[in-house]
C-alpha atoms as an extended CHARMM CRD file, in Angstrom:
* protein
*
        81  EXT
         1         1  MET       CA              0.0000000000        0.0000000000        0.0000000000  PROA      1               0.0000000000
         2         2  THR       CA              1.2910000000        3.4640000000       -0.8530000000  PROA      2               0.0000000000
         3         3  THR       CA              0.6050000000        6.6370000000        1.0860000000  PROA      3               0.0000000000
         4         4  ILE       CA              0.2490000000        9.8160000000       -0.9430000000  PROA      4               0.0000000000
         5         5  GLN       CA              0.1830000000       13.3290000000        0.4270000000  PROA      5               0.0000000000
         6         6  ILE       CA             -1.3040000000       16.0920000000       -1.7270000000  PROA      6               0.0000000000
         7         7  GLU       CA             -1.7170000000       19.8120000000       -1.2800000000  PROA      7               0.0000000000
         8         8  LEU       CA             -5.0970000000       21.3520000000       -2.0910000000  PROA      8               0.0000000000
         9         9  PRO       CA             -6.5880000000       24.7500000000       -1.4580000000  PROA      9               0.0000000000
        10        10  ASP       CA             -8.5300000000       24.6620000000        1.8070000000  PROA      10              0.0000000000
        11        11  ALA       CA            -11.8650000000       25.2840000000        0.1020000000  PROA      11              0.0000000000
        12        12  THR       CA            -11.3020000000       22.4570000000       -2.3760000000  PROA      12              0.0000000000
        13        13  ALA       CA            -10.2050000000       20.0540000000        0.3360000000  PROA      13              0.0000000000
        14        14  GLN       CA            -13.2160000000       20.9120000000        2.4940000000  PROA      14              0.0000000000
        15        15  ALA       CA            -15.6530000000       20.5560000000       -0.4080000000  PROA      15              0.0000000000
        16        16  ALA       CA            -14.1100000000       17.2130000000       -1.3840000000  PROA      16              0.0000000000
        17        17  ARG       CA            -14.2130000000       16.0290000000        2.2330000000  PROA      17              0.0000000000
        18        18  ASP       CA            -17.8700000000       17.1360000000        2.5790000000  PROA      18              0.0000000000
        19        19  ALA       CA            -18.7140000000       15.2700000000       -0.6360000000  PROA      19              0.0000000000
        20        20  GLY       CA            -17.0380000000       12.1080000000        0.6690000000  PROA      20              0.0000000000
        21        21  LEU       CA            -14.3710000000       12.1620000000       -2.0280000000  PROA      21              0.0000000000
        22        22  LEU       CA            -11.3070000000       11.9130000000        0.2020000000  PROA      22              0.0000000000
        23        23  THR       CA            -11.7320000000        8.3110000000        1.3270000000  PROA      23              0.0000000000
        24        24  PRO       CA             -9.3130000000        5.6750000000        0.0260000000  PROA      24              0.0000000000
        25        25  PRO       CA            -11.9750000000        3.6600000000       -1.8690000000  PROA      25              0.0000000000
        26        26  VAL       CA            -13.3780000000        6.7600000000       -3.5830000000  PROA      26              0.0000000000
        27        27  LEU       CA             -9.9380000000        8.1130000000       -4.4520000000  PROA      27              0.0000000000
        28        28  GLU       CA             -8.9570000000        4.7190000000       -5.8530000000  PROA      28              0.0000000000
        29        29  ARG       CA            -12.0950000000        4.6260000000       -8.0130000000  PROA      29              0.0000000000
        30        30  LEU       CA            -11.5130000000        8.1920000000       -9.2250000000  PROA      30              0.0000000000
        31        31  LEU       CA             -7.9040000000        7.4380000000      -10.1390000000  PROA      31              0.0000000000
        32        32  ASN       CA             -8.8070000000        4.1730000000      -11.8740000000  PROA      32              0.0000000000
        33        33  ASP       CA            -11.5020000000        5.9690000000      -13.8870000000  PROA      33              0.0000000000
        34        34  ALA       CA             -9.0160000000        8.6790000000      -14.8720000000  PROA      34              0.0000000000
        35        35  LEU       CA             -6.4400000000        6.0610000000      -15.9050000000  PROA      35              0.0000000000
        36        36  ARG       CA             -9.0290000000        4.2170000000      -17.9970000000  PROA      36              0.0000000000
        37        37  ARG       CA            -10.0710000000        7.4740000000      -19.7350000000  PROA      37              0.0000000000
        38        38  LYS       CA             -6.4240000000        8.3220000000      -20.3530000000  PROA      38              0.0000000000
        39        39  GLY       CA             -5.8760000000        4.9170000000      -21.9480000000  PROA      39              0.0000000000
        40        40  VAL       CA             -8.9250000000        5.3130000000      -24.1730000000  PROA      40              0.0000000000
        41        41  ASN       CA             -7.8260000000        8.8090000000      -25.2080000000  PROA      41              0.0000000000
        42        42  GLU       CA             -4.3540000000        7.5250000000      -26.0690000000  PROA      42              0.0000000000
        43        43  LEU       CA             -5.8930000000        4.6990000000      -28.1030000000  PROA      43              0.0000000000
        44        44  PHE       CA             -7.9680000000        7.1440000000      -30.1330000000  PROA      44              0.0000000000
        45        45  GLU       CA             -4.9380000000        9.3900000000      -30.6450000000  PROA      45              0.0000000000
        46        46  LYS       CA             -2.9920000000        6.4140000000      -32.0210000000  PROA      46              0.0000000000
        47        47  MET       CA             -5.9290000000        5.4860000000      -34.2420000000  PROA      47              0.0000000000
        48        48  ASP       CA             -5.9500000000        9.0370000000      -35.6210000000  PROA      48              0.0000000000
        49        49  GLU       CA             -2.1990000000        8.8200000000      -36.2640000000  PROA      49              0.0000000000
        50        50  LEU       CA             -2.6720000000        5.5500000000      -38.1310000000  PROA      50              0.0000000000
        51        51  ALA       CA             -5.4990000000        7.0080000000      -40.1840000000  PROA      51              0.0000000000
        52        52  ASP       CA             -3.3200000000       10.0040000000      -41.0760000000  PROA      52              0.0000000000
        53        53  ALA       CA             -0.4600000000        7.6980000000      -42.1330000000  PROA      53              0.0000000000
        54        54  ASN       CA             -2.4750000000        6.5760000000      -45.2010000000  PROA      54              0.0000000000
        55        55  PHE       CA             -1.3910000000        2.9480000000      -45.1240000000  PROA      55              0.0000000000
        56        56  PRO       CA             -2.8370000000        1.0120000000      -48.0400000000  PROA      56              0.0000000000
        57        57  PRO       CA             -5.7480000000       -1.1940000000      -47.0140000000  PROA      57              0.0000000000
        58        58  MET       CA             -4.9770000000       -4.8550000000      -46.4180000000  PROA      58              0.0000000000
        59        59  THR       CA             -6.7550000000       -7.6700000000      -48.2040000000  PROA      59              0.0000000000
        60        60  MET       CA             -8.4870000000      -10.3470000000      -46.1580000000  PROA      60              0.0000000000
        61        61  GLU       CA             -5.7050000000      -12.7370000000      -47.1990000000  PROA      61              0.0000000000
        62        62  GLU       CA             -3.0460000000      -10.3550000000      -45.8490000000  PROA      62              0.0000000000
        63        63  ILE       CA             -4.9560000000       -9.9350000000      -42.5900000000  PROA      63              0.0000000000
        64        64  GLN       CA             -5.3280000000      -13.7260000000      -42.2380000000  PROA      64              0.0000000000
        65        65  ALA       CA             -1.6020000000      -14.1990000000      -42.9100000000  PROA      65              0.0000000000
        66        66  GLU       CA             -0.7840000000      -11.7250000000      -40.0970000000  PROA      66              0.0000000000
        67        67  VAL       CA             -3.1910000000      -13.4800000000      -37.7190000000  PROA      67              0.0000000000
        68        68  ASP       CA             -1.7040000000      -16.8660000000      -38.6090000000  PROA      68              0.0000000000
        69        69  ALA       CA              1.8380000000      -15.5450000000      -38.0300000000  PROA      69              0.0000000000
        70        70  VAL       CA              0.9420000000      -14.1780000000      -34.5880000000  PROA      70              0.0000000000
        71        71  ARG       CA             -0.7640000000      -17.4210000000      -33.6060000000  PROA      71              0.0000000000
        72        72  ALA       CA              2.2100000000      -19.4770000000      -34.7700000000  PROA      72              0.0000000000
        73        73  GLU       CA              4.5860000000      -17.2660000000      -32.7730000000  PROA      73              0.0000000000
        74        74  ARG       CA              2.4390000000      -17.6670000000      -29.6510000000  PROA      74              0.0000000000
        75        75  ARG       CA              2.3600000000      -21.4490000000      -30.0890000000  PROA      75              0.0000000000
        76        76  THR       CA              6.1440000000      -21.4830000000      -30.4490000000  PROA      76              0.0000000000
        77        77  ARG       CA              6.5980000000      -19.3930000000      -27.3020000000  PROA      77              0.0000000000
        78        78  ALA       CA              4.0950000000      -21.5010000000      -25.3610000000  PROA      78              0.0000000000
        79        79  ALA       CA              5.8470000000      -24.7140000000      -26.3810000000  PROA      79              0.0000000000
        80        80  GLY       CA              9.1950000000      -23.2970000000      -25.2860000000  PROA      80              0.0000000000
        81        81  SER       CA              7.9270000000      -22.3270000000      -21.8240000000  PROA      81              0.0000000000
């Protein structure tokens, strides 16, 4: 378990305390929600970058070949473990 100390303006701290937002379970939920949103935002940013890169579309055969290659690599790694 990690202890974190933060500095907030008194009014903000009091309002958050009054709203029940400064308890460990609530803070954990708020942070997890923020992390999830950040991850989603980063995913969409990467998707935009890929769209802007103008890669030629792949055929279904090319997609299947990539899927097959990944599966074969995973089987090889799993067999070696």
